[in-house]
C-alpha positions in Angstrom: -39.5 30.0 22.2 -38.3 26.9 20.4 -35.6 28.5 18.2 -32.8 26.8 20.2 -34.1 23.3 20.2 -31.5 22.1 17.6 -28.7 23.5 19.6 -30.0 21.8 22.7 -30.2 18.5 20.8 -26.6 18.9 19.6 -24.8 20.1 22.7 -27.0 18.5 25.4 -25.6 15.0 24.5 -22.1 16.3 23.8 -21.8 18.1 27.2 -23.4 15.1 28.9 -20.9 12.7 27.4 -17.9 14.9 28.4 -19.2 15.2 31.9 -19.7 11.5 32.2 -16.1 10.9 31.1 -14.6 13.4 33.5 -16.6 12.6 36.7 -16.1 9.5 38.8 -19.6 8.1 38.3 -20.9 4.5 38.3 -22.0 2.9 35.1 -25.6 2.8 36.5 -25.6 6.6 36.9 -24.0 7.1 33.5 -26.7 4.9 31.9 -29.5 6.7 33.7 -28.1 10.1 32.7 -27.6 9.0 29.1 -31.1 7.6 28.9 -32.6 10.7 30.4 -30.8 13.1 27.9 -31.5 10.9 24.9 -35.2 10.6 25.7 -35.5 14.4 26.1 -33.8 14.7 22.7 -36.2 12.2 21.2 -39.2 14.1 22.5 -37.7 17.3 21.1 -37.1 15.6 17.7 -40.7 14.4 17.6 -41.8 18.0 18.3 -39.6 19.4 15.5 -41.1 16.8 13.1 -44.6 17.6 14.1 -44.1 21.4 13.8 -42.1 21.2 10.5 -44.0 22.7 7.5 -43.2 21.1 4.1 -43.6 24.5 2.6 -40.6 25.8 4.6 -37.2 25.7 2.8 -35.2 25.8 6.1 -36.9 25.5 9.5 -35.5 26.2 13.0 -32.6 28.0 11.4 -29.8 29.6 13.5 -26.7 31.3 12.3 -23.9 32.9 14.3 -20.5 34.0 13.0 -17.5 31.9 14.1 -14.6 33.2 11.9 -16.2 36.1 9.9 -13.1 36.8 7.9 -13.3 33.3 6.4 -17.1 33.1 6.2 -17.3 30.3 8.7 -20.5 30.3 10.7 -22.3 28.2 13.3 -25.3 27.6 10.9 -27.9 24.9 11.6 -31.4 24.1 10.4 -33.6 21.4 8.9 -35.5 20.9 5.7 -37.6 18.1 4.1 -34.4 16.2 3.4 -32.9 16.3 6.9 -36.0 16.2 9.1 -36.5 12.4 8.6 -32.8 11.6 9.2 -32.8 13.8 12.3 -35.9 12.0 13.6 -34.2 8.6 13.1 -31.1 9.7 14.9 -32.9 10.9 18.1 -35.7 8.4 18.5 -33.5 5.3 18.2 -30.6 6.1 20.5 -32.6 5.8 23.7 -33.2 2.1 22.9 -29.5 1.3 23.4 -29.6 2.8 26.9 -32.8 1.1 27.9 -32.0 -2.4 26.6 -28.3 -2.9 27.5 -27.3 -2.3 31.1 -24.1 -4.3 31.6 -21.7 -1.7 30.1 -19.0 0.5 31.6 -19.4 4.3 32.2 -17.1 5.1 29.2 -19.4 3.3 26.8 -22.4 5.4 27.7 -20.4 8.6 27.6 -19.1 7.8 24.1 -22.6 7.0 23.0 -23.8 10.4 24.1 -20.9 12.1 22.2 -21.8 10.1 19.1 -25.5 11.2 19.4 -24.6 14.9 19.6 -22.2 14.7 16.7 -24.7 12.9 14.5 -27.4 15.5 15.2 -24.8 18.3 14.5 -23.8 16.7 11.2 -27.5 16.4 10.1 -28.4 19.9 11.1 -25.3 21.7 9.8 -25.8 24.3 7.0 -22.1 25.2 6.9 -19.6 22.8 5.3 -17.0 23.4 8.0 -19.4 22.8 10.8 -20.6 19.6 9.0 -16.9 18.4 8.7 -16.2 19.0 12.3 -19.2 17.0 13.5 -18.5 14.3 10.9 -15.0 13.9 12.4 -16.3 13.9 16.0 -18.6 11.0 15.1 -15.6 8.8 14.5 -14.0 9.2 17.9 -16.6 7.5 20.1 -17.0 4.7 17.5 -13.2 4.2 17.7 -13.3 3.9 21.5 -16.5 1.8 21.7 -15.2 -0.8 19.3 -11.6 -0.7 20.5 -12.4 -0.9 24.2 -15.6 -2.8 24.4 -15.7 -4.9 21.2 -15.1 -8.6 20.5 -11.9 -10.7 20.3 -10.8 -9.2 17.0 -11.8 -5.6 18.0 -8.3 -4.1 17.5 -8.1 -5.2 13.8 -11.7 -4.0 13.2 -11.0 -0.7 14.9 -7.9 -0.1 12.8 -9.7 -0.9 9.6 -12.7 1.3 10.1 -10.4 4.1 11.4 -8.1 4.0 8.4 -11.0 3.9 5.9 -12.8 6.8 7.6 -9.7 9.0 8.0 -8.7 8.4 4.4 -12.2 9.5 3.2 -12.2 12.5 5.6 -8.9 13.8 4.2 -10.3 13.6 0.7 -13.4 15.4 1.8 -11.4 18.1 3.5 -9.3 18.7 0.4 -12.5 19.0 -1.6 -13.9 21.5 0.9 -10.8 23.7 0.5 -11.2 23.5 -3.2 -14.8 24.7 -3.0 -13.8 27.6 -0.7 -11.1 28.8 -3.1 -13.3 28.5 -6.1 -16.1 30.5 -4.3 -13.5 33.2 -3.3 -12.2 33.4 -6.8 -15.7 33.8 -8.3 -17.2 36.2 -5.8 -14.3 37.8 -4.0 -15.4 36.7 -0.5 -15.0 33.5 1.5 -18.0 31.4 2.4 -18.6 27.8 3.5 -22.4 28.1 3.6 -24.2 25.5 1.6 -26.7 28.0 0.2 -23.8 30.0 -1.2 -21.8 27.1 -2.5 -24.7 25.9 -4.6 -24.2 28.9 -6.9 -20.7 27.9 -7.9 -19.9 27.2 -11.5 -17.7 24.1 -11.4 -16.1 22.6 -14.4 -12.9 20.8 -15.4 -10.6 18.3 -13.7 -10.6 20.1 -10.4 -14.3 19.9 -10.0 -14.3 16.2 -10.9 -11.6 15.5 -8.4 -13.5 17.4 -5.7 -16.6 15.5 -6.5 -14.7 12.2 -6.2 -13.3 13.3 -2.9 -16.7 13.9 -1.4 -18.2 10.7 -3.0 -15.4 8.5 -1.6 -15.8 9.9 1.9 -19.6 9.3 1.8 -19.3 6.0 0.0 -17.1 4.7 2.8 -19.7 5.7 5.5 -22.7 4.3 3.6 -20.9 1.9 2.7 -21.1 1.6 -1.1 -19.3 -1.1 -3.1 -16.3 -1.4 -3.3 -15.7 0.7 -0.1 -17.6 -1.8 2.1 -14.9 -4.1 3.2 -14.5 -2.6 6.6 -18.1 -3.3 7.4 -18.3 -7.0 8.2 -15.5 -6.9 10.7 -16.6 -3.6 12.4 -20.2 -4.7 12.6 -19.4 -8.1 13.9 -16.8 -7.1 16.5 -18.5 -4.0 17.8 -20.8 -4.1 20.8 -24.4 -4.5 19.7 -25.3 -0.9 20.6 -22.4 0.3 18.5 -23.4 -1.8 15.5 -26.9 -0.5 15.9 -25.6 3.1 15.7 -23.4 2.4 12.7 -26.1 0.6 10.7 -29.3 2.4 11.7 -28.0 6.0 11.9 -24.4 6.7 10.7 -24.8 4.9 7.4 -27.9 6.9 6.7 -26.0 10.1 7.4 -23.7 9.1 4.6 -26.6 8.8 2.2 -28.0 12.1 3.5 -24.7 13.8 3.0 -24.6 12.8 -0.7 -28.1 14.4 -1.2 -27.2 17.5 0.9 -23.7 18.3 -0.2 -22.9 16.5 -3.5 -26.1 16.8 -5.5 -26.6 20.6 -5.3 -22.9 21.6 -5.7 -21.6 19.0 -8.2 -24.7 18.5 -10.3 -22.8 18.3 -13.5 -20.3 15.7 -12.2 -23.2 13.8 -10.5 -25.1 13.5 -13.7 -22.0 12.3 -15.6 -21.2 9.6 -13.1 -24.8 8.7 -12.1 -24.9 5.5 -14.2 -21.6 4.2 -12.8 -22.7 5.0 -9.2 -26.1 3.3 -9.8 -24.4 0.1 -11.0 -22.1 0.3 -7.9 -25.2 0.3 -5.7 -26.7 -2.7 -7.5 -23.4 -4.7 -7.4 -23.2 -4.0 -3.7 -26.7 -5.3 -3.2 -25.9 -8.5 -5.1 -22.5 -9.1 -3.6 -23.5 -8.5 0.0 -26.8 -10.4 -0.4 -25.0 -13.5 -1.7 -22.4 -13.1 1.1 -25.2 -13.0 3.7 -26.5 -16.4 2.4 -23.4 -18.3 3.4 -22.9 -16.8 6.9 -23.3 -18.9 10.1 -22.7 -16.0 12.4 -26.1 -14.3 13.1 -24.5 -10.9 13.5 -22.3 -11.2 10.4 -25.3 -12.2 8.3 -27.2 -9.1 9.5 -24.1 -7.0 8.7 -24.1 -8.1 5.1 -27.8 -7.8 4.9 -27.6 -4.2 6.1 -24.9 -3.4 3.5 -27.0 -5.0 0.8 -30.0 -2.8 1.7 -27.9 0.3 1.9 -27.1 -0.4 -1.8 -30.7 0.1 -2.8 -31.1 3.2 -0.6 -28.1 4.8 -2.3 -29.4 3.6 -5.7 -32.4 5.9 -5.2 -30.2 9.0 -5.3 -28.4 8.0 -8.4 -31.6 7.5 -10.4 -32.2 11.2 -10.4 -36.0 11.2 -10.4 -38.7 12.1 -7.9 -39.9 8.6 -7.2 -36.5 7.1 -6.5 -35.4 10.0 -4.3 -38.6 10.0 -2.3 -38.2 6.3 -1.9 -34.6 6.7 -0.6 -35.6 9.3 2.0 -38.6 7.2 3.2 -36.4 4.0 3.2 -33.8 5.8 5.4 -36.4 5.7 8.2 -37.8 2.3 7.2 -34.4 0.6 7.1 -33.2 2.3 10.3 -36.1 1.1 12.3 -36.3 -2.5 10.9 -32.6 -3.3 10.8 -32.1 -1.4 14.1 -34.6 -3.6 15.8 -33.1 -6.8 14.3 -29.6 -5.9 15.7 -31.0 -5.0 19.1 -33.0 -8.3 19.3 -29.9 -10.1 18.2 -28.0 -8.4 21.1 -30.6 -9.7 23.5 -30.1 -13.3 22.1 -26.4 -13.0 22.4 -26.5 -11.7 26.0 -28.8 -14.5 27.2 -27.4 -17.4 25.2 -23.8 -16.4 24.8 -23.7 -17.4 21.2 -24.3 -15.9 17.7 -23.9 -19.2 15.8 -27.1 -19.9 14.0 -26.5 -23.7 14.3 -26.6 -23.3 18.1 -30.1 -21.7 18.1 -33.5 -23.0 17.5 -37.1 -23.0 18.8 -36.9 -19.5 20.2 -40.5 -18.9 19.2 -41.8 -21.6 21.5 -40.1 -20.0 24.5 -40.6 -16.3 23.6 -43.6 -15.7 21.3 -43.6 -11.9 21.8 -39.9 -11.7 21.0 -40.4 -13.8 17.9 -43.4 -11.7 16.8 -41.3 -8.5 17.1 -38.4 -10.1 15.2 -40.8 -11.3 12.5 -42.3 -7.8 11.9 -38.9 -6.2 11.7 -37.6 -9.0 9.4 -40.6 -8.8 7.1 -40.1 -5.0 6.9 -36.5 -5.5 6.0 -37.4 -7.7 3.0 -40.1 -5.3 1.9 -43.4 -7.1 2.7 -46.5 -5.0 1.7 -48.1 -3.5 4.8 -44.7 -2.7 6.4 -42.5 0.4 6.0 -40.0 -1.5 3.9 -42.3 -2.0 1.0 -43.1 1.7 0.4 -39.5 2.8 0.1 -38.3 -0.1 -1.9 -41.2 0.0 -4.3 -40.6 3.7 -5.0 -36.9 3.1 -5.5 -37.4 0.2 -7.9 -40.0 2.3 -9.8 -37.6 5.1 -10.2 -34.7 2.8 -11.1 -36.7 1.3 -14.0 -37.6 4.8 -15.1 -33.8 5.6 -15.0 -32.5 2.4 -16.5 -34.5 -0.7 -17.2 -31.5 -3.1 -16.6 -30.6 -1.5 -13.3 -34.2 -1.6 -12.2 -34.6 -5.3 -13.1 -31.3 -6.2 -11.4 -32.3 -4.3 -8.2 -35.7 -5.9 -8.1 -34.3 -9.4 -8.7 -31.6 -8.9 -6.0 -34.3 -8.2 -3.4 -35.3 -11.8 -3.7 -32.0 -12.8 -2.3 -32.8 -10.9 0.9 -36.1 -12.7 1.2 -34.3 -16.1 0.9 -31.6 -15.6 3.7 -34.0 -13.8 6.0 -36.7 -16.4 5.9 -34.0 -19.1 6.2 -32.6 -17.3 9.3 -36.0 -16.9 10.9 -36.9 -20.6 10.3 -33.6 -21.8 11.7 -33.5 -19.6 14.8 -37.2 -19.6 15.8 -38.9 -22.7 14.5 -36.4 -25.6 14.6 -35.9 -27.9 17.5 -35.0 -26.4 20.9 -31.7 -27.2 22.5 -30.2 -26.7 25.9 -29.4 -23.1 25.2 -32.9 -22.1 23.9 -34.9 -24.1 26.6 -34.0 -21.4 29.1 -34.6 -18.4 26.8 -37.1 -16.0 28.3 -39.5 -13.6 26.6 -39.2 -9.8 26.5 -39.3 -8.2 29.9 -41.6 -5.2 30.5 -38.9 -2.7 29.9 -37.8 -4.4 26.7 -41.4 -4.6 25.5 -42.0 -0.9 26.2 -38.7 -0.1 24.3 -39.2 -2.2 21.2 -43.0 -2.4 20.6 -43.4 1.3 19.8 -40.8 1.0 17.0 -42.7 -2.1 15.7 -45.9 -0.1 15.7 -44.1 2.7 13.8 -43.0 0.1 11.2 -46.6 -1.0 10.7 -47.9 2.6 10.7 -45.5 3.7 8.1 -46.4 0.8 5.9 -50.1 1.4 6.2 -50.2 5.2 6.3 -46.9 6.7 4.8 -48.5 10.0 3.9 -47.3 12.1 6.9 -43.7 11.2 6.0 -44.0 11.5 2.2 -45.7 14.9 2.4 -42.7 16.3 4.3 -40.2 14.8 1.9 -41.8 15.7 -1.4 -41.3 19.4 -1.8 -37.5 19.2 -1.0 -37.2 16.0 -3.2 -38.9 17.8 -6.1 -36.4 20.7 -5.8 -33.4 18.4 -5.9 -34.6 16.3 -8.7 -35.4 19.4 -10.7 -31.8 20.5 -10.5 -30.6 17.1 -11.7 -33.2 16.8 -14.5 -32.3 20.2 -15.9 -28.6 19.4 -15.8 -29.2 16.0 -17.5 -31.3 17.6 -20.2 -28.5 20.1 -20.9 -25.9 17.3 -21.0 -28.1 15.2 -23.4 -28.6 18.3 -25.6 -24.8 18.9 -25.7 -24.0 15.3 -26.6 -26.6 15.4 -29.4 -25.1 18.6 -30.8 -21.7 17.1 -30.7 -22.8 13.9 -32.5 -24.6 16.0 -35.1 -21.5 18.1 -35.8 
């Protein structure tokens, strides 16, 4: 009965977005339609999560031939790796529709298209299908920033577009390489992930294909030094678009590394893991320090988000169960906490018409519920025990120390920087003297409360009782780490033999 739920969650928003673009509807109707479809998808996502069995390798699987002669299929499904990313994508999008109502019809239509494409990319089990949805994700972002962004939206749009297209071209070349190698080794064409994992890839070609995938995903995460598009894009984009980029799309970049790079390029991944791990730590440090000196509220959160994405990516490169489990858990934790922070910032910007931290102060005296929600999300972002952020970061740091003591110490130390700028920000915005702007600031409305408080409760629930999430992650995480552990042991044995000779 529920075999087609994933297809509904993909094409429901896509079709809705296209219909909204084509029909002469008002922005209010477009907002209502988008909210309705996104809420339905959220409910379906919660059902899939509740029904998902950790013992199942691939659940809710569907596969139909598209171009049989080339082995291209419409193949979708979820496992322990993708189920949490899917849950994040569908439960957060309705918040944008519910909180921000002064947008044009095209904005809501593009947001629907983005949601459908993101779910498609997460659920795809065929590399060509993944690539198609990956590319579709860029189009609505291009229009939402370029048409509805800030004063410097054109430059920001061009930068993110150039970066993303460059990465996509490299990924497409790598996909072609994989298909040719599979055909040469088996005599048939296939783009199915389950088939490509059996490839024997060695030599320069395999390394270049690995780099092509990694660059594409590093741009989306973003991973240092491919992060330079992020501050402008996040700052100039409308708040809802920044929310989508930070809370969901960046996580799909991390997910894609786990899904497509680790099982196919395990030898190259093991070889470059240390370099990639240092890249994650350097990104944490650089973006954390950059956040310290920002006076623009949104730009500070942009650098903060990039810094935390560094530790999420680090968990993959450490190649052990603790770190990978922490990464998958932190995907949800960071998406909810940072997502709430960006949305609350959007409310401040709409009501006070400023993002300058120096223009704000004393918000807590006027809006205690607003301040409390911001505080919980902020404390989760810095990893306070009892919140969702602590569990993921603790597991990643534990795995990082197990992988490399220096990287683990640097990552743990860098987290202190986040505590510094977040507490400084909270103190300046919420507890200093009120001014003419903040004196008129009102607390959360009923609709805003109903929208935000459930996510705040989820943050606390995940921090106090993470087991329902971890038990769905663990079997798949064990499978992936076993692949890398075996490959690392083989590599160490080979190096030892070479040195002995």
